[in-house]
C-alpha positions in Angstrom: -0.1 0.1 0.1 1.4 3.5 -1.0 2.0 5.4 2.4 -0.3 8.7 2.6 2.3 10.3 4.8 6.4 10.2 4.7 8.0 11.0 8.2 11.6 11.8 7.8 13.9 11.5 10.9 17.5 12.7 10.8 19.4 10.9 13.3 22.7 12.1 15.0 24.2 10.7 18.5 20.8 10.4 20.0 21.1 7.0 21.6 19.3 8.1 24.9 16.2 9.3 23.1 15.8 7.6 19.6 13.9 4.7 21.0 11.3 7.0 22.5 11.1 9.1 19.2 10.4 5.8 17.2 8.0 4.3 19.8 5.9 7.4 19.7 5.5 7.1 15.8 4.6 3.5 15.8 1.7 3.8 18.0 0.0 6.8 15.9 -3.7 6.5 15.4 -2.8 7.1 11.8 -0.9 3.9 10.6 -0.5 4.5 6.7 3.0 6.0 6.9 6.4 5.3 6.1 9.2 6.3 8.6 12.4 7.3 6.9 15.4 7.4 9.3 18.7 8.5 8.2 21.7 7.9 10.4 24.2 10.6 9.6 27.4 9.0 11.0 26.5 8.9 14.5 29.5 7.9 16.8 27.4 6.4 19.6 25.0 3.5 19.7 22.1 5.3 17.8 22.3 2.9 14.7 22.2 -0.3 16.7 19.1 1.0 18.7 17.2 1.5 15.5 18.2 -1.8 14.0 16.2 -3.7 16.9 13.1 -2.4 15.4 11.4 -4.6 12.9 8.3 -2.5 11.7 8.1 -2.7 8.0 7.0 0.8 7.9 10.7 1.9 9.0 13.3 2.7 6.3 16.7 3.1 7.6 19.6 4.4 5.7 23.1 4.7 7.2 25.5 7.2 5.6 28.7 9.1 6.6 28.1 12.4 8.2 26.7 14.8 5.7 25.0 17.5 8.0 21.5 18.1 8.4 20.3 20.0 5.4 21.9 17.6 2.9 20.5 14.7 5.0 17.2 16.1 5.0 17.2 16.4 1.1 18.3 13.0 0.8 15.4 11.9 2.9 13.0 14.0 0.8 14.4 12.1 -2.3 13.4 9.0 -0.7 9.6 9.8 0.3 6.9 8.1 -1.7 4.3 10.4 -0.4 3.6 14.1 -1.2 2.7 14.7 2.5 5.9 15.0 4.5 6.1 15.0 8.2 9.3 16.3 10.1 10.5 14.6 13.4 13.7 14.9 15.5 15.2 12.0 17.3 15.0 13.3 20.8 11.3 14.6 20.6 8.1 12.6 21.3 5.1 12.6 19.0 1.6 12.6 20.8 -0.4 9.7 19.6 -2.9 11.6 17.4 -0.2 14.0 15.6 -0.2 12.3 12.2 -4.0 11.9 12.2 -4.7 15.5 13.0 -2.3 16.8 10.4 -3.5 14.5 7.8 -7.2 15.7 8.4 -6.2 19.4 8.1 -4.5 19.0 4.5 -7.7 17.0 3.6 -9.9 19.9 4.6 -7.8 22.6 3.1 -6.5 22.1 -0.5 -4.6 25.3 -0.3 -2.7 24.2 2.9 1.1 23.5 1.9 2.6 23.9 5.6 1.3 23.1 8.9 3.0 23.0 12.3 1.6 22.9 15.8 2.0 23.8 19.4 4.6 21.8 21.5 5.0 20.6 25.0 8.4 21.6 26.3 10.2 18.7 28.2 13.6 18.2 29.7 16.0 15.4 29.5 14.1 13.3 32.0 11.0 14.3 29.9 9.5 16.3 32.9 7.2 18.9 31.6 8.6 22.7 31.5 5.6 24.2 29.8 3.8 24.6 26.5 3.9 26.7 23.3 1.1 29.0 22.1 2.3 29.4 18.4 1.1 32.2 15.9 -2.1 31.2 14.1 -3.4 32.1 10.7 -1.6 32.0 7.3 -1.1 35.8 7.1 0.0 36.5 10.7 2.7 33.4 10.4 4.3 34.8 7.0 4.4 38.4 8.3 6.2 36.9 11.7 8.4 34.8 9.4 9.9 37.7 7.5 9.9 40.2 10.1 10.5 38.7 13.6 11.5 35.1 13.5 10.4 31.3 12.9 7.2 30.5 14.4 7.1 26.9 12.8 8.8 24.6 15.1 10.5 22.3 12.8 9.7 19.0 14.2 5.9 19.5 14.2 5.7 20.6 10.7 4.0 18.6 7.9 4.3 19.8 4.3 3.9 19.3 0.6 7.0 17.7 -1.0 6.4 19.0 -4.5 6.1 22.7 -3.2 9.5 22.1 -0.9 11.2 20.7 -4.0 9.9 23.4 -6.5 11.7 26.3 -4.3 15.0 24.1 -4.0 14.6 22.1 -0.9 16.5 22.6 2.1 19.3 25.0 1.6 22.8 23.2 2.1 24.7 26.2 2.1 22.8 27.4 5.3 23.4 23.9 6.8 21.8 23.5 10.1 21.4 27.0 11.5 18.1 28.1 10.0 17.5 26.0 7.1 13.9 25.3 8.2 13.2 29.2 8.7 14.6 29.9 5.0 12.6 27.1 3.4 9.4 28.3 4.8 10.2 31.8 3.6 10.9 30.5 0.2 7.5 28.5 0.2 5.5 31.4 1.5 4.0 32.5 -1.8 3.0 29.0 -2.8 -0.1 28.3 -0.6 -1.3 28.5 2.9 0.4 28.1 6.1 -1.1 27.2 9.5 -0.3 26.1 13.0 -2.4 24.0 15.2 -3.4 25.5 18.5 -3.2 22.0 20.4 0.4 20.5 21.3 1.2 17.6 18.8 4.6 16.9 20.2 6.9 16.9 23.2 9.7 19.1 22.5 13.0 18.1 24.1 15.1 21.0 25.5 18.4 20.3 26.7 21.6 22.3 27.8 23.3 20.5 25.0 20.7 21.5 22.3 19.4 24.8 23.2 22.8 26.6 22.5 22.1 26.0 18.6 19.0 28.0 18.9 20.3 30.6 20.9 21.1 34.2 19.9 24.1 34.8 22.1 24.7 38.5 21.6 26.3 38.1 18.1 23.3 39.4 16.2 22.7 36.1 14.8 18.8 36.5 14.8 18.9 40.0 13.0 21.5 38.8 10.5 19.1 35.6 9.7 16.2 37.9 9.1 18.3 40.3 6.8 19.3 37.5 4.8 15.8 36.2 4.4 14.3 39.7 3.5 17.0 39.8 1.0 19.0 42.7 2.4 21.9 40.8 2.4 23.3 37.8 0.3 26.4 37.0 2.7 26.2 34.1 5.1 29.4 35.0 6.8 27.6 35.6 10.0 26.9 31.6 10.2 30.6 30.9 10.6 30.9 33.7 13.3 27.9 32.2 15.2 29.2 28.7 14.7 32.7 29.6 16.2 31.1 31.5 19.2 28.8 28.3 19.9 32.0 26.1 20.1 33.6 28.5 22.7 30.6 28.2 25.0 31.3 26.2 28.3 29.2 23.8 30.0 28.5 26.5 32.5 27.3 29.0 29.7 25.3 26.4 28.0 23.5 25.8 31.3 22.8 29.4 31.8 21.5 29.7 28.2 19.2 26.8 28.8 17.9 28.3 32.2 17.5 31.7 30.4 15.4 29.9 27.7 13.2 28.2 30.1 12.3 31.3 32.2 11.6 33.3 28.8 9.0 30.2 27.7 7.6 30.2 31.2 6.9 34.1 31.0 5.6 34.1 27.6 3.3 31.3 28.4 2.1 32.9 31.4 1.3 36.0 29.6 -0.7 34.3 26.8 -2.6 32.4 29.6 -3.4 35.7 31.3 -4.7 37.4 28.0 -6.7 34.4 27.0 -8.3 34.5 30.7 -9.4 38.0 29.8 -10.9 37.1 26.6 -12.7 33.9 28.5 -15.9 34.7 26.6 -14.0 33.5 23.3 -13.0 29.9 22.3 -9.3 29.4 23.0 -8.4 28.9 19.2 -10.3 32.4 18.4 -8.3 34.2 21.4 -5.0 32.7 20.1 -5.9 34.2 16.6 -6.4 37.6 18.0 -3.1 37.3 20.0 -1.3 36.0 16.8 -2.6 39.1 14.8 -1.3 41.5 17.5 2.1 39.6 17.7 2.8 39.9 14.1 2.1 43.7 13.9 
């Protein structure tokens, strides 16, 4: 049977988490999918963990390390379905994630990219908080170009033909904002949306969070300038990469703690505003908040 969804999962040194990630996919309420796992040169026991699974829906590809963007493009080339779902090796899907997203694409033919809210967890899978993403295609696109990425990469489902039409993931950018750039390139091709309800547990650790942080080197603003076409130079990536490598364990832990505080503060603020709009359904309240945030 032709799979209706292709799930792509790049894998690099995630032996502690990859079993949880795969287990969460194999128990999905939506079952007609293929799971393409590409082991990108892991140096730990990640590959051995994956080999223990016998499910026929799993397609395992083992390769020398090529980097995230190239690995994602290789995965896209292997997808049998035009509906592609992303998943990270350290995250956990909620059981109805694929079903909810599949239903959304069936109900809106113009939809080409769909993300969702997440439940933030730590290394031990303790819950930190949840996200309240920007909703509505216009608000999402405006935010993407003017303020930052509001589509959590491991939550997205998108149409493969559209992604390939605009060139796929930029291998020149690599791993730093390859998703943000792809969404920007897809923006004129159809509708974007975020689901207001959480669809994955998104793991935050002191090891991974530094790669997402603007550490005072102007990385976020440089990213937006590149996406807006104000600059064509990507020199800021190597500067950012070098700065990240110099971070000590203590500095990474501080960045992690700072991110957690910001997430909790933002979540508390949204909850307060929603409570003030108690007379509205949560989704309607979140759409109003999204419009305000995107201004």
